[in-house]
C-alpha positions in Angstrom: 155.6 12.1 202.9 156.9 11.7 199.1 155.2 10.0 196.9 157.7 9.9 194.5 158.4 6.1 192.7 161.3 4.3 192.3 162.4 0.5 191.2 164.9 -1.6 193.1 167.4 -2.4 189.9 166.4 -6.0 190.6 162.8 -5.2 190.0 163.7 -3.8 186.6 165.4 -7.0 186.0 162.3 -9.1 187.1 159.6 -6.9 185.3 161.5 -7.7 181.5 162.6 -10.9 181.9 159.6 -12.1 180.5 158.8 -13.2 176.9 155.5 -11.8 177.0 156.5 -8.7 177.9 154.6 -5.7 176.0 156.7 -3.1 174.4 154.3 -0.6 176.6 154.8 -1.9 179.7 159.0 -2.0 178.7 158.9 1.9 177.9 156.6 2.7 180.8 159.0 0.7 183.7 162.3 2.2 181.6 161.1 5.5 182.2 160.7 4.7 186.1 164.1 6.1 188.4 166.4 3.2 189.6 167.1 3.0 193.3 170.6 3.9 193.5 172.8 0.4 195.1 175.4 1.9 197.8 179.2 0.9 198.7 179.2 -2.2 200.9 175.5 -3.7 199.2 176.6 -6.6 198.6 178.1 -7.7 201.8 174.9 -6.0 203.9 172.8 -8.6 201.7 174.4 -11.2 202.5 174.4 -10.6 206.0 170.4 -9.6 205.8 170.1 -13.2 204.0 172.2 -15.0 206.5 170.2 -13.4 209.4 167.3 -14.2 208.6 168.1 -18.2 207.3 169.8 -18.3 211.1 165.9 -18.4 212.3 164.6 -20.6 209.6 162.9 -18.4 207.8 162.5 -18.0 203.7 165.2 -15.3 202.4 165.0 -16.1 198.2 168.3 -14.0 197.0 166.1 -11.8 194.3 164.0 -10.9 197.6 166.9 -10.2 199.8 168.2 -7.7 197.1 164.9 -5.9 196.7 164.9 -5.6 200.5 168.7 -4.5 201.0 168.0 -1.7 198.5 164.9 -0.8 199.9 166.5 -0.9 203.4 169.6 1.3 202.1 167.4 3.8 200.5 164.8 4.0 203.4 162.4 3.9 200.8 159.1 1.6 201.5 157.9 -1.6 199.4 154.7 -1.6 197.7 154.4 -5.9 197.6 151.7 -8.3 198.1 154.8 -10.6 198.8 154.4 -12.0 202.5 157.5 -13.4 202.1 159.1 -9.6 202.8 157.6 -9.5 206.5 161.0 -11.2 207.2 163.0 -8.2 206.6 161.1 -5.7 208.6 163.1 -6.5 211.8 166.5 -4.9 209.4 164.5 -2.1 209.0 162.4 -3.0 206.0 159.6 -0.6 205.6 156.5 -2.1 203.6 153.9 0.4 202.5 
């Protein structure tokens, strides 16, 4: 089991978007590697969102983008957000 940490690219954007973000945190977040976005990512993300919405579940766009990049990279997502459970049937691993 790998103990490497990498961020979904959208998480980097979210982490840096707060007006109150401190410089030390910015430096830390920027030091972490990003999960790569593969060809076809945007199409797969759209299909994932549609599949979750079709069964009447929540699928916020940012959550879909995070879930899809984790699925594509076979990376477990560390989160306390229960909405991510909707992506587990599609292959998302939760840590």
